[in-house]
C-alpha positions as CSV (number, residue, x, y, z in Angstrom):
1,X,-58.4,56.4,-1.7
2,X,-60.8,53.6,-2.7
3,X,-63.6,54.9,-0.4
4,X,-63.1,58.4,-1.8
5,X,-63.4,57.1,-5.4
6,X,-66.6,55.3,-4.5
7,X,-68.2,58.3,-2.8
8,X,-67.2,60.7,-5.7
9,X,-68.5,58.3,-8.3
10,X,-71.8,57.9,-6.6
11,X,-72.2,61.6,-6.0
12,X,-71.2,62.8,-9.4
13,X,-72.2,59.8,-11.6
14,X,-69.5,60.4,-14.3
15,X,-69.7,58.5,-17.6
16,X,-66.3,56.9,-16.8
17,X,-64.1,56.4,-13.7
18,X,-60.4,55.7,-14.3
19,X,-58.6,54.1,-11.4
20,X,-55.6,51.9,-10.4
21,X,-55.8,48.4,-9.0
22,X,-54.1,49.4,-5.8
23,X,-55.8,52.1,-3.7
24,X,-55.5,52.8,0.0
25,X,-58.6,51.9,2.0
26,X,-59.8,49.2,-0.4
27,X,-58.6,47.8,-3.7
28,X,-59.5,49.2,-7.1
29,X,-61.4,45.9,-7.7
30,X,-63.5,46.3,-4.5
31,X,-64.1,50.0,-5.4
32,X,-65.2,49.0,-8.9
33,X,-67.7,46.4,-7.5
34,X,-69.2,48.9,-5.1
35,X,-69.5,51.6,-7.8
36,X,-71.1,49.1,-10.2
37,X,-73.5,47.9,-7.5
38,X,-74.6,51.4,-6.5
39,X,-74.3,53.2,-9.9
40,X,-74.5,50.6,-12.6
41,X,-74.5,53.2,-15.4
42,X,-71.0,54.4,-14.5
43,X,-68.3,52.6,-16.5
44,X,-65.0,51.8,-14.8
45,X,-61.6,51.4,-16.4
46,X,-58.8,50.0,-14.2
47,X,-55.2,50.6,-15.3
48,X,-52.1,49.6,-13.5
49,X,-48.3,49.7,-13.9
50,X,-48.0,46.5,-11.9
51,X,-46.9,43.6,-14.0
52,X,-47.1,40.7,-11.7
53,X,-50.1,38.3,-12.0
54,X,-50.9,38.3,-8.3
55,X,-51.6,42.0,-8.3
56,X,-53.5,42.1,-11.6
57,X,-55.6,39.0,-11.1
């Protein structure tokens, strides 16, 4: 879930977090913003298999 990704990224401070745009609990974009706000050294890569612009942007 999005909240789980945020908690784990903050707790473990990995070099890179890889996540999808769509997560349960919060979007991948929201999770990315929260991770970057709390742990700015953590890099986030967001991948998705969704092709429609509304999902991606």
